[in-house]
N, CA, C and O atoms as CSV, one atom per row, in Angstrom:
chain,resi,resn,atom,element,x,y,z
A,1,MET,N,N,0.876,-1.180,0.013
A,1,MET,CA,C,0.016,-0.006,-0.018
A,1,MET,C,C,0.929,1.249,0.005
A,1,MET,O,O,1.861,1.359,0.802
A,2,ASN,N,N,0.599,2.203,-0.932
A,2,ASN,CA,C,1.354,3.459,-1.000
A,2,ASN,C,C,0.785,4.358,0.065
A,2,ASN,O,O,-0.423,4.379,0.298
A,3,ILE,N,N,1.678,5.116,0.726
A,3,ILE,CA,C,1.309,6.031,1.798
A,3,ILE,C,C,0.227,7.031,1.317
A,3,ILE,O,O,-0.570,7.496,2.132
A,4,GLU,N,N,0.188,7.365,0.028
A,4,GLU,CA,C,-0.817,8.361,-0.518
A,4,GLU,C,C,-2.111,7.677,-0.908
A,4,GLU,O,O,-3.083,8.324,-1.298
A,5,ASP,N,N,-2.109,6.357,-0.796
A,5,ASP,CA,C,-3.334,5.593,-1.202
A,5,ASP,C,C,-4.543,6.060,-0.480
A,5,ASP,O,O,-4.461,6.380,0.706
A,6,VAL,N,N,-5.681,6.116,-1.146
A,6,VAL,CA,C,-6.944,6.501,-0.505
A,6,VAL,C,C,-7.595,5.310,0.125
A,6,VAL,O,O,-7.777,4.294,-0.547
A,7,ILE,N,N,-7.955,5.382,1.377
A,7,ILE,CA,C,-8.585,4.253,2.026
A,7,ILE,C,C,-10.039,4.378,1.696
A,7,ILE,O,O,-10.659,3.367,1.367
A,8,VAL,N,N,-10.670,5.625,1.764
A,8,VAL,CA,C,-12.086,5.776,1.594
A,8,VAL,C,C,-12.315,7.272,1.189
A,8,VAL,O,O,-11.562,8.188,1.520
A,9,VAL,N,N,-13.461,7.409,0.422
A,9,VAL,CA,C,-13.882,8.723,0.042
A,9,VAL,C,C,-15.286,8.910,0.651
A,9,VAL,O,O,-16.179,8.089,0.441
A,10,ILE,N,N,-15.454,9.954,1.373
A,10,ILE,CA,C,-16.711,10.178,2.050
A,10,ILE,C,C,-17.314,11.544,1.512
A,10,ILE,O,O,-16.613,12.551,1.410
A,11,ASP,N,N,-18.568,11.516,1.197
A,11,ASP,CA,C,-19.207,12.787,0.753
A,11,ASP,C,C,-19.541,13.648,1.990
A,11,ASP,O,O,-20.170,13.188,2.942
A,12,SER,N,N,-19.096,14.909,1.933
A,12,SER,CA,C,-19.378,15.804,3.073
A,12,SER,C,C,-20.789,16.300,2.922
A,12,SER,O,O,-21.499,15.970,1.972
A,13,LYS,N,N,-21.191,17.141,3.934
A,13,LYS,CA,C,-22.580,17.723,3.940
A,13,LYS,C,C,-22.713,18.579,2.683
A,13,LYS,O,O,-23.838,18.756,2.214
A,14,ASN,N,N,-21.564,19.161,2.065
A,14,ASN,CA,C,-21.678,19.978,0.936
A,14,ASN,C,C,-21.580,19.108,-0.306
A,14,ASN,O,O,-21.330,19.641,-1.387
A,15,ASN,N,N,-21.768,17.762,-0.203
A,15,ASN,CA,C,-21.632,16.849,-1.326
A,15,ASN,C,C,-20.196,16.912,-2.029
A,15,ASN,O,O,-20.063,16.639,-3.222
A,16,VAL,N,N,-19.237,17.254,-1.289
A,16,VAL,CA,C,-17.858,17.251,-1.808
A,16,VAL,C,C,-17.188,15.943,-1.308
A,16,VAL,O,O,-17.204,15.625,-0.119
A,17,PRO,N,N,-16.572,15.171,-2.322
A,17,PRO,CA,C,-15.876,13.952,-1.951
A,17,PRO,C,C,-14.630,14.257,-1.088
A,17,PRO,O,O,-13.748,14.974,-1.560
A,18,ILE,N,N,-14.522,13.759,0.121
A,18,ILE,CA,C,-13.458,13.964,1.043
A,18,ILE,C,C,-12.630,12.711,1.173
A,18,ILE,O,O,-13.174,11.677,1.560
A,19,ARG,N,N,-11.299,12.741,0.861
A,19,ARG,CA,C,-10.389,11.622,0.867
A,19,ARG,C,C,-9.824,11.351,2.274
A,19,ARG,O,O,-9.399,12.274,2.970
A,20,LEU,N,N,-9.828,10.137,2.657
A,20,LEU,CA,C,-9.049,9.762,3.872
A,20,LEU,C,C,-8.015,8.845,3.308
A,20,LEU,O,O,-8.316,7.757,2.816
A,21,THR,N,N,-6.735,9.317,3.388
A,21,THR,CA,C,-5.619,8.497,2.915
A,21,THR,C,C,-4.994,7.645,3.969
A,21,THR,O,O,-5.223,7.875,5.157
A,22,TYR,N,N,-4.225,6.684,3.594
A,22,TYR,CA,C,-3.464,5.867,4.502
A,22,TYR,C,C,-2.489,6.747,5.349
A,22,TYR,O,O,-2.321,6.513,6.546
A,23,LYS,N,N,-1.877,7.725,4.724
A,23,LYS,CA,C,-0.941,8.613,5.430
A,23,LYS,C,C,-1.687,9.296,6.611
A,23,LYS,O,O,-1.194,9.322,7.739
A,24,GLN,N,N,-2.910,9.857,6.308
A,24,GLN,CA,C,-3.592,10.594,7.331
A,24,GLN,C,C,-4.117,9.710,8.411
A,24,GLN,O,O,-4.176,10.105,9.575
A,25,TRP,N,N,-4.519,8.463,8.026
A,25,TRP,CA,C,-4.993,7.541,9.065
A,25,TRP,C,C,-3.821,7.170,9.978
A,25,TRP,O,O,-4.031,7.054,11.185
A,26,VAL,N,N,-2.630,6.983,9.480
A,26,VAL,CA,C,-1.503,6.631,10.223
A,26,VAL,C,C,-1.174,7.870,11.140
A,26,VAL,O,O,-0.815,7.662,12.299
A,27,HIS,N,N,-1.276,9.041,10.694
A,27,HIS,CA,C,-1.094,10.241,11.532
A,27,HIS,C,C,-2.197,10.251,12.696
A,27,HIS,O,O,-1.910,10.467,13.874
A,28,ILE,N,N,-3.329,10.025,12.287
A,28,ILE,CA,C,-4.436,10.018,13.351
A,28,ILE,C,C,-4.196,8.986,14.452
A,28,ILE,O,O,-4.302,9.304,15.637
A,29,ILE,N,N,-3.876,7.762,14.066
A,29,ILE,CA,C,-3.671,6.754,15.070
A,29,ILE,C,C,-2.324,6.870,15.874
A,29,ILE,O,O,-2.212,6.466,17.032
A,30,ASP,N,N,-1.297,7.468,15.142
A,30,ASP,CA,C,-0.084,7.723,15.901
A,30,ASP,C,C,-0.220,8.821,16.902
A,30,ASP,O,O,0.416,8.768,17.954
A,31,THR,N,N,-1.064,9.867,16.611
A,31,THR,CA,C,-1.229,10.964,17.491
A,31,THR,C,C,-2.295,10.671,18.587
A,31,THR,O,O,-2.199,11.150,19.717
A,32,HIS,N,N,-3.299,9.874,18.204
A,32,HIS,CA,C,-4.400,9.600,19.130
A,32,HIS,C,C,-4.602,8.036,19.023
A,32,HIS,O,O,-5.514,7.597,18.323
A,33,ASP,N,N,-3.788,7.230,19.685
A,33,ASP,CA,C,-3.832,5.777,19.580
A,33,ASP,C,C,-5.178,5.158,19.910
A,33,ASP,O,O,-5.508,4.096,19.384
A,34,TYR,N,N,-5.946,5.782,20.747
A,34,TYR,CA,C,-7.317,5.259,20.953
A,34,TYR,C,C,-8.272,5.257,19.745
A,34,TYR,O,O,-9.322,4.614,19.761
A,35,MET,N,N,-7.887,5.967,18.744
A,35,MET,CA,C,-8.698,6.079,17.497
A,35,MET,C,C,-8.471,4.841,16.546
A,35,MET,O,O,-9.176,4.690,15.548
A,36,SER,N,N,-7.531,4.017,16.861
A,36,SER,CA,C,-7.192,2.915,15.898
A,36,SER,C,C,-8.338,2.045,15.482
A,36,SER,O,O,-8.387,1.597,14.337
A,37,GLY,N,N,-9.248,1.794,16.362
A,37,GLY,CA,C,-10.449,0.930,15.981
A,37,GLY,C,C,-11.613,1.736,15.653
A,37,GLY,O,O,-12.716,1.191,15.680
A,38,CYS,N,N,-11.503,3.013,15.333
A,38,CYS,CA,C,-12.646,3.916,15.217
A,38,CYS,C,C,-12.873,4.533,13.851
A,38,CYS,O,O,-13.573,5.542,13.759
A,39,MET,N,N,-12.288,3.948,12.732
A,39,MET,CA,C,-12.454,4.531,11.489
A,39,MET,C,C,-13.889,4.583,11.129
A,39,MET,O,O,-14.255,5.560,10.477
A,40,ASP,N,N,-14.780,3.658,11.462
A,40,ASP,CA,C,-16.209,3.782,11.140
A,40,ASP,C,C,-16.884,5.038,11.802
A,40,ASP,O,O,-17.814,5.609,11.233
A,41,MET,N,N,-16.394,5.456,13.019
A,41,MET,CA,C,-16.885,6.668,13.589
A,41,MET,C,C,-16.429,7.925,12.913
A,41,MET,O,O,-17.157,8.917,12.871
A,42,VAL,N,N,-15.206,7.892,12.372
A,42,VAL,CA,C,-14.680,9.012,11.566
A,42,VAL,C,C,-15.491,9.167,10.396
A,42,VAL,O,O,-15.912,10.283,10.092
A,43,ILE,N,N,-15.776,8.035,9.636
A,43,ILE,CA,C,-16.523,8.105,8.425
A,43,ILE,C,C,-17.976,8.640,8.687
A,43,ILE,O,O,-18.515,9.451,7.934
A,44,GLU,N,N,-18.544,8.144,9.767
A,44,GLU,CA,C,-19.954,8.533,10.090
A,44,GLU,C,C,-19.978,9.976,10.506
A,44,GLU,O,O,-20.917,10.691,10.157
A,45,THR,N,N,-18.986,10.438,11.237
A,45,THR,CA,C,-18.985,11.861,11.681
A,45,THR,C,C,-18.854,12.826,10.521
A,45,THR,O,O,-19.430,13.914,10.519
A,46,LEU,N,N,-18.064,12.390,9.511
A,46,LEU,CA,C,-17.896,13.273,8.320
A,46,LEU,C,C,-19.132,13.205,7.452
A,46,LEU,O,O,-19.545,14.225,6.900
A,47,SER,N,N,-19.737,12.036,7.312
A,47,SER,CA,C,-20.933,11.971,6.439
A,47,SER,C,C,-22.206,12.327,7.067
A,47,SER,O,O,-23.152,12.685,6.365
A,48,GLU,N,N,-22.298,12.250,8.389
A,48,GLU,CA,C,-23.583,12.522,9.124
A,48,GLU,C,C,-23.306,13.279,10.402
A,48,GLU,O,O,-23.688,12.816,11.476
A,49,PRO,N,N,-22.650,14.436,10.326
A,49,PRO,CA,C,-22.292,15.157,11.599
A,49,PRO,C,C,-23.539,15.720,12.288
A,49,PRO,O,O,-24.600,15.894,11.688
A,50,ASP,N,N,-23.343,15.999,13.611
A,50,ASP,CA,C,-24.380,16.767,14.344
A,50,ASP,C,C,-24.272,18.172,14.017
A,50,ASP,O,O,-25.272,18.887,13.974
A,51,CYS,N,N,-22.977,18.649,13.760
A,51,CYS,CA,C,-22.803,20.041,13.423
A,51,CYS,C,C,-21.411,20.159,12.708
A,51,CYS,O,O,-20.591,19.241,12.735
A,52,ILE,N,N,-21.213,21.288,12.103
A,52,ILE,CA,C,-19.903,21.607,11.434
A,52,ILE,C,C,-19.546,23.090,11.992
A,52,ILE,O,O,-20.340,24.031,11.995
A,53,ALA,N,N,-18.329,23.124,12.421
A,53,ALA,CA,C,-17.822,24.389,13.031
A,53,ALA,C,C,-16.678,24.865,12.107
A,53,ALA,O,O,-16.140,24.135,11.274
A,54,ARG,N,N,-16.361,26.142,12.329
A,54,ARG,CA,C,-15.243,26.756,11.586
A,54,ARG,C,C,-13.904,26.220,12.139
A,54,ARG,O,O,-13.739,25.899,13.315
A,55,GLY,N,N,-12.996,26.157,11.200
A,55,GLY,CA,C,-11.650,25.736,11.678
A,55,GLY,C,C,-10.727,26.917,11.965
A,55,GLY,O,O,-11.238,28.018,12.171
A,56,TRP,N,N,-9.482,26.774,11.992
A,56,TRP,CA,C,-8.551,27.847,12.371
A,56,TRP,C,C,-8.331,28.729,11.180
A,56,TRP,O,O,-8.225,29.941,11.367
A,57,THR,N,N,-8.254,28.243,10.001
A,57,THR,CA,C,-8.181,29.124,8.738
A,57,THR,C,C,-9.258,28.800,7.869
A,57,THR,O,O,-10.339,29.371,8.009
A,58,ASP,N,N,-9.061,27.862,6.903
A,58,ASP,CA,C,-10.153,27.525,5.977
A,58,ASP,C,C,-10.568,26.080,6.207
A,58,ASP,O,O,-11.217,25.540,5.311
A,59,GLU,N,N,-10.258,25.362,7.351
A,59,GLU,CA,C,-10.693,24.062,7.566
A,59,GLU,C,C,-12.155,24.109,8.070
A,59,GLU,O,O,-12.685,25.138,8.489
A,60,LEU,N,N,-12.773,22.873,7.990
A,60,LEU,CA,C,-14.098,22.626,8.634
A,60,LEU,C,C,-13.911,21.616,9.615
A,60,LEU,O,O,-13.006,20.789,9.508
A,61,ILE,N,N,-14.773,21.633,10.639
A,61,ILE,CA,C,-14.670,20.670,11.777
A,61,ILE,C,C,-16.053,20.051,11.917
A,61,ILE,O,O,-17.018,20.724,12.278
A,62,ALA,N,N,-16.130,18.749,11.624
A,62,ALA,CA,C,-17.371,17.994,11.806
A,62,ALA,C,C,-17.285,17.346,13.210
A,62,ALA,O,O,-16.273,16.776,13.617
A,63,LEU,N,N,-18.472,17.487,13.938
A,63,LEU,CA,C,-18.592,16.859,15.247
A,63,LEU,C,C,-19.823,15.988,15.306
A,63,LEU,O,O,-20.864,16.320,14.740
A,64,LYS,N,N,-19.693,14.852,16.007
A,64,LYS,CA,C,-20.832,13.956,16.220
A,64,LYS,C,C,-20.672,13.382,17.607
A,64,LYS,O,O,-19.597,12.909,17.975
A,65,ASP,N,N,-21.725,13.423,18.363
A,65,ASP,CA,C,-21.789,12.976,19.723
A,65,ASP,C,C,-22.076,11.390,19.738
A,65,ASP,O,O,-22.927,10.903,18.994
A,66,TYR,N,N,-21.330,10.635,20.609
A,66,TYR,CA,C,-21.503,9.206,20.706
A,66,TYR,C,C,-21.743,8.959,22.170
A,66,TYR,O,O,-20.956,9.396,23.010
A,67,ALA,N,N,-22.819,8.265,22.495
A,67,ALA,CA,C,-23.145,7.901,23.909
A,67,ALA,C,C,-22.060,6.922,24.443
A,67,ALA,O,O,-21.739,6.853,25.629
A,68,LYS,N,N,-21.533,6.177,23.447
A,68,LYS,CA,C,-20.549,5.082,23.899
A,68,LYS,C,C,-19.476,5.019,22.842
A,68,LYS,O,O,-19.771,4.912,21.651
A,69,THR,N,N,-18.263,5.083,23.261
A,69,THR,CA,C,-17.077,4.886,22.468
A,69,THR,C,C,-16.181,3.876,23.151
A,69,THR,O,O,-16.553,3.332,24.191
A,70,ILE,N,N,-14.995,3.607,22.590
A,70,ILE,CA,C,-14.111,2.707,23.349
A,70,ILE,C,C,-13.590,3.342,24.640
A,70,ILE,O,O,-13.045,2.664,25.512
A,71,ILE,N,N,-13.768,4.623,24.735
A,71,ILE,CA,C,-13.266,5.321,26.006
A,71,ILE,C,C,-14.486,5.507,26.930
A,71,ILE,O,O,-14.554,4.939,28.020
A,72,SER,N,N,-15.406,6.289,26.475
A,72,SER,CA,C,-16.682,6.626,27.255
A,72,SER,C,C,-17.498,7.411,26.364
A,72,SER,O,O,-17.292,7.362,25.151
A,73,ARG,N,N,-18.459,8.174,26.885
A,73,ARG,CA,C,-19.239,9.125,26.121
A,73,ARG,C,C,-18.330,10.244,25.610
A,73,ARG,O,O,-17.711,10.948,26.409
A,74,LYS,N,N,-18.242,10.417,24.286
A,74,LYS,CA,C,-17.370,11.410,23.740
A,74,LYS,C,C,-17.976,11.968,22.470
A,74,LYS,O,O,-18.935,11.429,21.918
A,75,THR,N,N,-17.384,13.067,22.022
A,75,THR,CA,C,-17.729,13.687,20.678
A,75,THR,C,C,-16.563,13.366,19.769
A,75,THR,O,O,-15.417,13.597,20.156
A,76,VAL,N,N,-16.805,12.832,18.551
A,76,VAL,CA,C,-15.784,12.613,17.601
A,76,VAL,C,C,-15.687,13.913,16.785
A,76,VAL,O,O,-16.688,14.540,16.439
A,77,VAL,N,N,-14.475,14.268,16.508
A,77,VAL,CA,C,-14.075,15.482,15.886
A,77,VAL,C,C,-13.239,15.144,14.581
A,77,VAL,O,O,-12.182,14.520,14.667
A,78,VAL,N,N,-13.736,15.566,13.408
A,78,VAL,CA,C,-12.993,15.327,12.215
A,78,VAL,C,C,-12.643,16.680,11.622
A,78,VAL,O,O,-13.575,17.428,11.330
A,79,VAL,N,N,-11.435,17.055,11.423
A,79,VAL,CA,C,-10.925,18.268,10.834
A,79,VAL,C,C,-10.595,17.943,9.411
A,79,VAL,O,O,-9.835,17.016,9.130
A,80,TYR,N,N,-11.194,18.741,8.469
A,80,TYR,CA,C,-10.965,18.477,6.992
A,80,TYR,C,C,-11.008,19.806,6.201
A,80,TYR,O,O,-11.471,20.850,6.661
A,81,LYS,N,N,-10.497,19.667,5.003
A,81,LYS,CA,C,-10.588,20.778,4.079
A,81,LYS,C,C,-11.317,20.340,2.857
A,81,LYS,O,O,-11.235,19.198,2.404
A,82,GLU,N,N,-12.092,21.377,2.302
A,82,GLU,CA,C,-12.769,20.982,1.055
A,82,GLU,C,C,-12.731,22.209,0.072
A,82,GLU,O,O,-12.827,23.364,0.488
A,83,SER,N,N,-12.598,21.916,-1.147
A,83,SER,CA,C,-12.642,22.907,-2.181
A,83,SER,C,C,-13.994,22.674,-2.967
A,83,SER,O,O,-14.875,21.990,-2.444
A,84,LEU,N,N,-14.165,23.229,-4.204
A,84,LEU,CA,C,-15.424,23.020,-4.879
A,84,LEU,C,C,-15.644,21.531,-5.304
A,84,LEU,O,O,-16.781,21.065,-5.381
A,85,ASP,N,N,-14.536,20.809,-5.575
A,85,ASP,CA,C,-14.761,19.447,-6.181
A,85,ASP,C,C,-14.070,18.346,-5.367
A,85,ASP,O,O,-14.263,17.175,-5.696
A,86,SER,N,N,-13.297,18.635,-4.350
A,86,SER,CA,C,-12.622,17.613,-3.564
A,86,SER,C,C,-12.117,18.108,-2.256
A,86,SER,O,O,-12.084,19.314,-2.013
A,87,GLY,N,N,-11.716,17.191,-1.393
A,87,GLY,CA,C,-11.216,17.560,-0.114
A,87,GLY,C,C,-10.495,16.395,0.557
A,87,GLY,O,O,-10.434,15.286,0.027
A,88,PHE,N,N,-9.943,16.685,1.756
A,88,PHE,CA,C,-9.268,15.577,2.496
A,88,PHE,C,C,-9.329,15.760,4.022
A,88,PHE,O,O,-9.507,16.861,4.543
A,89,VAL,N,N,-9.171,14.618,4.704
A,89,VAL,CA,C,-9.209,14.680,6.140
A,89,VAL,C,C,-7.760,15.105,6.576
A,89,VAL,O,O,-6.748,14.658,6.035
A,90,ILE,N,N,-7.760,15.991,7.585
A,90,ILE,CA,C,-6.550,16.443,8.200
A,90,ILE,C,C,-6.201,15.609,9.431
A,90,ILE,O,O,-5.115,15.047,9.569
A,91,THR,N,N,-7.175,15.572,10.292
A,91,THR,CA,C,-6.973,14.763,11.519
A,91,THR,C,C,-8.343,14.397,12.131
A,91,THR,O,O,-9.368,14.877,11.649
A,92,ALA,N,N,-8.377,13.581,13.154
A,92,ALA,CA,C,-9.573,13.279,13.895
A,92,ALA,C,C,-9.213,12.828,15.296
A,92,ALA,O,O,-8.141,12.268,15.526
A,93,PHE,N,N,-10.105,13.073,16.216
A,93,PHE,CA,C,-9.856,12.744,17.625
A,93,PHE,C,C,-11.160,12.768,18.342
A,93,PHE,O,O,-12.182,13.115,17.749
A,94,MET,N,N,-11.166,12.410,19.601
A,94,MET,CA,C,-12.339,12.469,20.450
A,94,MET,C,C,-12.176,13.496,21.560
A,94,MET,O,O,-11.065,13.702,22.048
A,95,THR,N,N,-13.275,14.150,21.970
A,95,THR,CA,C,-13.167,15.175,23.014
A,95,THR,C,C,-14.399,15.026,23.920
A,95,THR,O,O,-15.466,14.574,23.505
A,96,SER,N,N,-14.191,15.428,25.168
A,96,SER,CA,C,-15.305,15.536,26.089
A,96,SER,C,C,-15.761,16.997,26.275
A,96,SER,O,O,-16.665,17.315,27.048
A,97,LYS,N,N,-15.110,17.807,25.558
A,97,LYS,CA,C,-15.485,19.314,25.592
A,97,LYS,C,C,-15.715,19.882,24.214
A,97,LYS,O,O,-14.949,20.718,23.735
A,98,PRO,N,N,-16.788,19.417,23.573
A,98,PRO,CA,C,-17.094,19.904,22.207
A,98,PRO,C,C,-17.530,21.373,22.181
A,98,PRO,O,O,-17.566,22.001,21.123
A,99,GLU,N,N,-17.843,21.883,23.297
A,99,GLU,CA,C,-18.256,23.310,23.382
A,99,GLU,C,C,-17.081,24.142,22.939
A,99,GLU,O,O,-17.287,25.155,22.272
A,100,ASN,N,N,-15.808,23.760,23.284
A,100,ASN,CA,C,-14.653,24.517,22.960
A,100,ASN,C,C,-14.548,24.709,21.411
A,100,ASN,O,O,-14.156,25.770,20.927
A,101,ILE,N,N,-14.896,23.690,20.701
A,101,ILE,CA,C,-14.917,23.669,19.229
A,101,ILE,C,C,-16.109,24.454,18.691
A,101,ILE,O,O,-15.942,25.285,17.798
A,102,ARG,N,N,-17.306,24.207,19.215
A,102,ARG,CA,C,-18.447,24.876,18.783
A,102,ARG,C,C,-18.301,26.372,18.952
A,102,ARG,O,O,-18.877,27.134,18.175
A,103,ARG,N,N,-17.571,26.803,19.913
A,103,ARG,CA,C,-17.349,28.228,20.197
A,103,ARG,C,C,-16.684,28.923,19.072
A,103,ARG,O,O,-16.740,30.150,18.990
A,104,ARG,N,N,-16.054,28.193,18.195
A,104,ARG,CA,C,-15.310,28.722,17.051
A,104,ARG,C,C,-16.354,29.279,16.038
A,104,ARG,O,O,-16.011,30.132,15.219
A,105,GLY,N,N,-17.644,28.792,16.091
A,105,GLY,CA,C,-18.651,29.250,15.250
A,105,GLY,C,C,-19.214,28.052,14.458
A,105,GLY,O,O,-18.565,27.450,13.604
A,106,VAL,N,N,-20.460,27.765,14.811
A,106,VAL,CA,C,-21.184,26.634,14.101
A,106,VAL,C,C,-21.732,27.160,12.807
A,106,VAL,O,O,-22.492,28.129,12.828
A,107,ILE,N,N,-21.393,26.584,11.691
A,107,ILE,CA,C,-21.809,27.016,10.366
A,107,ILE,C,C,-22.915,26.085,9.777
A,107,ILE,O,O,-23.604,26.429,8.817
A,108,TRP,N,N,-23.043,24.863,10.424
A,108,TRP,CA,C,-24.178,24.039,9.974
A,108,TRP,C,C,-24.582,23.201,11.210
A,108,TRP,O,O,-23.717,22.720,11.942
A,109,GLN,N,N,-25.849,23.037,11.427
A,109,GLN,CA,C,-26.341,22.218,12.603
A,109,GLN,C,C,-27.427,21.255,12.054
A,109,GLN,O,O,-28.224,21.617,11.189
A,110,LYS,N,N,-27.423,20.057,12.577
A,110,LYS,CA,C,-28.450,19.096,12.229
A,110,LYS,C,C,-29.834,19.512,12.691
A,110,LYS,O,O,-30.805,18.790,12.462
């Protein structure tokens, strides 16, 4: 498998295909080892978020609350970029303080 190989393409709420590459998945699980068994949650958070918040520059942040994860009750956070016709996942993690991210400005809510 090439490090740039695409594992999955997920359509965002804006119907933009977002790539999750092997390289980014390795980055996610190296940085947040508890995410290693949670790719399905990352995919679901991106395709069916509870809300989308503003990122630091031009990123978008998808959030989805889960009553039960491998840790406990958490919100899955997926940071990604999208252009008119494509995009990619930057990182993903879990948080127990989603309000800190929502405070950046919610631009879409379920």
